[in-house]
C-alpha positions as CSV (number, residue, x, y, z in Angstrom):
1,N,-1.9,25.6,-10.8
2,V,-4.9,24.2,-8.9
3,Q,-5.0,24.6,-5.1
4,L,-6.8,21.7,-3.4
5,P,-8.9,21.9,-0.2
6,P,-6.7,21.4,2.8
7,H,-7.9,17.9,3.7
8,L,-7.4,16.7,0.2
9,A,-3.9,18.3,-0.1
10,A,-3.0,16.5,3.2
11,G,-4.4,13.2,2.0
12,T,-6.8,12.9,4.9
13,P,-10.5,11.8,4.6
14,G,-13.0,14.6,4.3
15,R,-16.5,15.3,3.0
16,G,-15.3,16.1,-0.5
17,F,-16.1,19.2,-2.4
18,V,-18.3,20.7,-5.2
19,L,-16.9,22.9,-7.9
20,D,-19.2,25.3,-9.8
21,G,-18.2,26.3,-13.3
22,F,-14.8,24.7,-13.0
23,P,-13.1,23.3,-15.0
24,A,-14.4,25.2,-18.0
25,T,-11.5,24.4,-20.4
26,L,-9.4,21.4,-21.3
27,Q,-6.3,22.9,-19.7
28,Q,-8.2,23.5,-16.4
29,A,-9.5,19.9,-16.4
30,Q,-6.0,18.5,-17.0
31,L,-4.5,20.6,-14.2
32,L,-7.3,19.6,-11.8
33,E,-6.8,15.9,-12.6
34,K,-3.1,16.2,-12.1
35,A,-3.6,17.9,-8.7
36,L,-6.1,15.1,-7.7
37,T,-4.5,12.0,-9.0
38,G,-1.1,13.0,-10.4
39,L,-2.2,12.1,-13.9
40,D,0.1,13.9,-16.4
41,L,-0.4,12.6,-20.0
42,A,2.0,15.2,-21.4
43,A,4.8,13.8,-19.3
44,E,3.8,10.3,-20.3
45,Q,3.8,11.3,-24.0
46,A,7.3,12.8,-23.5
47,L,8.5,9.5,-22.0
48,V,7.1,7.6,-25.0
49,D,8.6,10.0,-27.5
50,G,12.0,9.8,-25.8
51,A,12.1,6.0,-25.8
52,S,14.9,4.4,-27.8
53,L,14.1,3.2,-31.3
54,V,17.2,1.1,-31.5
55,V,16.5,-0.9,-28.3
56,P,12.8,-0.2,-27.5
57,P,11.8,-0.8,-23.9
58,P,9.3,-3.6,-23.2
59,P,5.7,-2.5,-23.9
60,D,4.6,-3.3,-20.3
61,V,6.9,-0.7,-18.8
62,M,5.8,2.1,-21.1
63,P,2.7,4.3,-20.4
64,Q,-0.4,3.1,-22.3
65,L,-1.6,6.5,-23.5
66,Q,-4.9,5.3,-24.8
67,R,-5.9,3.4,-21.7
68,P,-9.2,4.2,-19.9
69,L,-8.5,6.8,-17.3
70,M,-9.7,7.0,-13.7
71,S,-10.6,10.4,-12.4
72,G,-10.2,11.9,-9.0
73,L,-13.7,13.4,-9.4
74,D,-16.9,11.4,-8.9
75,A,-18.8,13.2,-11.7
76,V,-19.0,16.3,-13.9
77,L,-22.5,17.5,-14.3
78,F,-23.2,19.3,-17.6
79,L,-26.3,21.5,-17.8
80,E,-26.8,21.4,-21.5
81,C,-28.9,24.0,-23.3
82,Q,-28.9,24.0,-27.1
83,D,-31.1,27.1,-27.4
84,E,-28.9,30.1,-26.9
85,S,-31.9,32.4,-26.3
86,I,-32.9,30.3,-23.3
87,A,-29.3,30.3,-22.0
88,A,-29.2,34.1,-22.3
89,K,-32.5,34.4,-20.5
90,R,-31.2,32.1,-17.7
91,V,-28.3,34.5,-17.1
92,L,-30.1,37.9,-17.5
93,G,-33.3,37.2,-15.5
94,R,-31.7,36.7,-12.1
95,R,-32.8,39.0,-9.2
96,L,-31.5,39.1,-5.6
97,D,-33.5,39.9,-2.5
98,P,-31.0,41.9,-0.4
99,L,-33.1,41.3,2.7
100,T,-32.9,37.5,2.7
101,G,-30.2,36.8,0.3
102,R,-32.6,34.7,-1.7
103,M,-32.0,34.5,-5.5
104,Y,-35.0,34.5,-7.9
105,H,-35.4,34.3,-11.6
106,L,-38.0,36.4,-13.4
107,D,-38.9,33.5,-15.8
108,F,-37.8,30.3,-14.2
109,D,-38.1,30.9,-10.5
110,P,-40.2,34.1,-10.1
111,P,-40.8,35.7,-6.7
112,P,-44.1,34.9,-5.1
113,A,-46.8,37.5,-5.8
114,N,-48.3,37.2,-2.3
115,M,-45.4,38.8,-0.5
116,P,-45.9,42.6,-0.4
117,G,-42.8,44.7,-1.2
118,L,-40.7,41.8,-2.4
119,S,-40.8,42.6,-6.1
120,D,-39.9,46.3,-5.4
121,R,-36.8,45.5,-3.4
122,L,-35.3,42.9,-5.8
123,I,-32.1,44.1,-7.4
124,L,-30.5,43.0,-10.7
125,V,-27.6,40.6,-10.2
126,T,-24.6,42.6,-11.4
127,A,-22.1,39.8,-11.8
128,A,-19.9,39.9,-14.9
129,D,-21.8,37.1,-16.6
130,S,-25.0,39.2,-16.2
131,N,-23.8,42.0,-18.4
132,T,-26.0,41.9,-21.5
133,S,-23.1,42.8,-23.8
134,L,-20.9,40.0,-22.5
135,V,-23.4,37.2,-22.9
136,P,-22.8,36.5,-26.6
137,H,-19.1,36.5,-26.0
138,R,-19.4,34.0,-23.1
139,L,-21.6,31.7,-25.2
140,A,-19.1,31.8,-28.0
141,S,-16.2,31.0,-25.6
142,Y,-18.2,28.1,-24.2
143,A,-18.9,26.8,-27.7
144,A,-15.2,26.8,-28.5
145,A,-14.1,25.2,-25.2
146,A,-16.8,22.6,-24.9
147,P,-15.7,20.0,-27.6
148,P,-12.1,19.5,-26.4
149,L,-13.3,19.5,-22.8
150,S,-16.0,16.9,-23.6
151,N,-13.5,14.7,-25.5
152,W,-11.2,14.8,-22.4
153,L,-14.0,13.9,-20.0
154,A,-15.1,11.1,-22.3
155,R,-11.8,9.3,-21.6
156,F,-13.0,8.8,-18.0
157,S,-15.8,6.1,-17.7
158,T,-19.2,7.5,-16.6
159,L,-17.6,10.8,-15.5
160,R,-19.5,13.2,-17.7
161,R,-23.2,13.4,-16.7
162,P,-25.4,15.5,-19.0
163,L,-28.6,17.2,-17.7
164,D,-31.2,19.1,-19.5
165,G,-30.5,22.7,-18.6
166,A,-33.6,24.0,-20.5
167,A,-36.0,22.0,-18.3
168,A,-37.9,23.5,-15.5
169,L,-36.0,24.3,-12.3
170,S,-37.8,21.6,-10.3
171,E,-36.9,19.0,-13.0
172,V,-33.3,20.0,-13.1
173,L,-33.0,19.9,-9.3
174,S,-34.8,16.5,-9.2
175,A,-32.5,15.1,-11.9
176,T,-29.4,16.4,-10.1
177,G,-30.5,15.0,-6.8
178,D,-31.2,11.6,-8.3
179,M,-27.8,11.6,-9.9
180,V,-26.0,12.6,-6.7
181,N,-27.9,10.1,-4.7
182,G,-26.9,7.4,-7.2
183,M,-23.3,8.3,-6.8
184,L,-23.4,8.3,-3.0
185,K,-25.1,4.9,-3.2
186,A,-22.4,3.7,-5.5
187,K,-19.6,4.9,-3.2
188,A,-21.4,3.3,-0.2
189,S,-21.7,0.0,-2.1
190,A,-18.0,0.2,-3.0
191,Y,-17.1,0.7,0.6
192,A,-19.3,-2.3,1.5
193,A,-17.4,-4.3,-1.1
194,V,-14.1,-3.3,0.4
195,Q,-15.3,-4.1,3.9
196,A,-16.5,-7.5,2.7
197,A,-13.2,-8.2,1.0
198,E,-11.4,-7.3,4.2
199,A,-13.7,-9.5,6.2
200,G,-13.0,-12.3,3.7
201,G,-9.3,-11.8,4.1
202,R,-9.6,-12.0,7.9
203,A,-11.7,-15.1,7.6
204,K,-9.1,-16.7,5.3
205,G,-6.4,-15.8,7.8
206,S,-8.4,-17.5,10.6
207,A,-8.9,-20.6,8.4
208,D,-5.1,-20.7,7.7
209,R,-4.3,-20.5,11.3
210,A,-6.9,-23.1,12.2
211,V,-5.3,-25.5,9.7
212,E,-1.9,-24.8,11.1
213,Y,-3.1,-25.4,14.7
214,A,-4.8,-28.7,13.6
215,R,-1.4,-29.8,12.1
216,I,0.3,-28.9,15.5
217,A,-2.4,-30.9,17.3
218,Q,-1.9,-33.9,15.0
219,S,1.8,-33.7,15.6
220,H,1.2,-33.8,19.4
221,A,-1.0,-36.9,18.9
222,E,1.7,-38.6,16.9
223,V,4.3,-37.8,19.6
224,A,1.9,-39.2,22.3
225,A,1.4,-42.4,20.3
226,R,5.2,-42.8,20.0
227,E,5.6,-42.3,23.7
228,L,2.9,-44.8,24.4
229,L,4.7,-47.4,22.2
230,A,8.0,-46.6,23.9
231,A,6.5,-47.1,27.3
232,K,5.1,-50.5,26.3
233,K,8.5,-51.6,24.9
234,A,10.1,-50.5,28.2
235,E,7.7,-52.6,30.1
236,I,8.5,-55.7,28.0
237,Q,12.2,-55.1,28.4
238,A,12.0,-54.6,32.1
239,T,9.9,-57.8,32.5
240,A,12.6,-59.7,30.6
241,L,15.3,-58.3,32.9
242,L,13.4,-59.4,36.0
243,N,13.0,-62.9,34.6
244,P,16.0,-63.6,32.3
245,G,15.3,-66.5,30.1
246,G,12.0,-67.1,31.8
247,K,13.6,-69.8,34.1
248,T,12.6,-68.3,37.4
249,A,9.5,-66.6,38.6
250,P,10.0,-62.8,38.8
251,D,9.6,-60.9,42.1
252,P,5.8,-60.3,42.2
253,A,6.3,-57.0,44.1
254,A,8.7,-55.7,41.5
255,T,6.5,-56.8,38.7
256,E,3.5,-55.0,40.2
257,V,5.5,-51.8,40.7
258,L,6.7,-52.0,37.1
259,K,3.2,-52.5,35.8
260,A,1.9,-49.6,37.8
261,Q,4.6,-47.3,36.6
262,A,4.0,-48.3,32.9
263,A,0.2,-48.0,33.3
264,A,0.6,-44.5,34.8
265,K,2.9,-43.4,32.0
266,C,0.6,-44.8,29.4
267,A,-2.3,-43.0,31.0
268,D,-0.5,-39.7,30.9
269,Q,0.3,-40.2,27.3
270,L,-3.2,-41.2,26.4
271,K,-4.4,-38.0,28.2
272,V,-2.0,-35.9,26.0
273,C,-3.2,-37.7,22.9
274,R,-6.8,-37.2,23.7
275,G,-6.2,-33.5,24.4
276,A,-4.3,-33.1,21.1
277,A,-7.1,-34.8,19.2
278,A,-9.7,-32.5,20.9
279,D,-7.6,-29.5,19.9
280,A,-7.4,-30.7,16.4
281,A,-11.2,-31.1,16.3
282,T,-11.7,-27.6,17.8
283,Y,-9.5,-25.9,15.3
284,A,-11.0,-27.9,12.4
285,D,-14.4,-26.5,13.4
286,R,-13.0,-23.1,13.5
287,A,-11.6,-23.6,10.0
288,V,-15.0,-24.6,8.8
289,T,-16.6,-21.5,10.4
290,A,-13.9,-19.2,9.0
291,A,-14.3,-20.7,5.5
292,A,-18.1,-20.0,5.7
293,N,-17.5,-16.4,6.8
294,A,-15.1,-15.9,3.9
295,S,-17.7,-17.3,1.5
296,D,-20.4,-15.0,2.9
297,A,-18.0,-12.0,2.6
298,V,-17.3,-12.8,-1.1
299,E,-21.1,-13.0,-1.8
300,R,-21.6,-9.6,-0.1
301,C,-18.8,-8.2,-2.2
302,K,-20.4,-9.5,-5.4
303,L,-23.8,-8.1,-4.5
304,A,-22.2,-4.6,-3.9
305,L,-20.8,-4.5,-7.4
306,G,-24.1,-3.7,-9.1
307,D,-24.8,-0.5,-7.2
308,A,-21.1,0.5,-7.5
309,A,-21.3,0.5,-11.3
310,V,-23.0,4.0,-11.1
311,S,-19.6,5.5,-10.4
312,A,-16.4,4.6,-12.2
313,D,-14.2,5.2,-9.2
314,A,-16.6,3.2,-6.9
315,E,-16.9,0.4,-9.5
316,A,-13.1,0.1,-9.7
317,A,-12.8,-0.1,-5.9
318,A,-15.5,-2.7,-5.7
319,N,-14.0,-4.8,-8.5
320,K,-10.6,-4.7,-6.8
321,A,-12.3,-5.7,-3.6
322,A,-14.0,-8.6,-5.3
323,A,-10.8,-9.8,-6.9
324,D,-9.0,-9.6,-3.5
């Protein structure tokens, strides 16, 4: 079994982790991936093998065993060294300064000559892999385990990152730093893409709400227009009642009161109508602004895709954000 760091096991964000020399075998790599992402191809294979041949299940509900895989790791750095003599020298030349804890290498990172007493106090690193008799065995074990492990890692896009382990220490460190910085940049770009997509979603929501409010305002305007028309009809009908058949002159005072009441009611409805129209215009402007914000968010999301391509996990996150 593989025991994850506490923050990963709990599913909470953290600073991540670095593994040195692990996984070294196919089985270790599969167990680590299962612990990180739940990937279990053996269980998927068993499901496929157990499927009915008489009534086969639909293809879309069965695991696609040859699909590209997505790892829970950002990268696996391989320090490759084809020359076994150089590999052995790398292991056997290590020396430790017990005073400072600094590790040196007699050939590739020698102790400075201008520090009196340093060379005399250096001690041979006595780890198991520094035993001269065990080096050939370790090299043979690695040679046997490397091909299946490499084949497994090749199923994860851009996961395996080879480095020239025979190069000078400064070159190896520089190449490693560049690779790590590229991955961090990719993850930052993916995060920017996700943020942009979320901003686009919020902008779309604002636009949808603005359209809905504009419809409400339009509805208020239509109601106001109907009320205005009803008030005018009421005025005509009231005038007819005051002067039935038009034979006698209506009471001037009553007519003036009726006109004043109708005018006041019309004024109130016109005020409501103008307010509704103003609301519709305001929300329409908000919809235009929200749509522009959504468009900008999509463009930022697309721009972030390029840097995210350095990491398969980051690229997948950015592509999903762009689609959303």
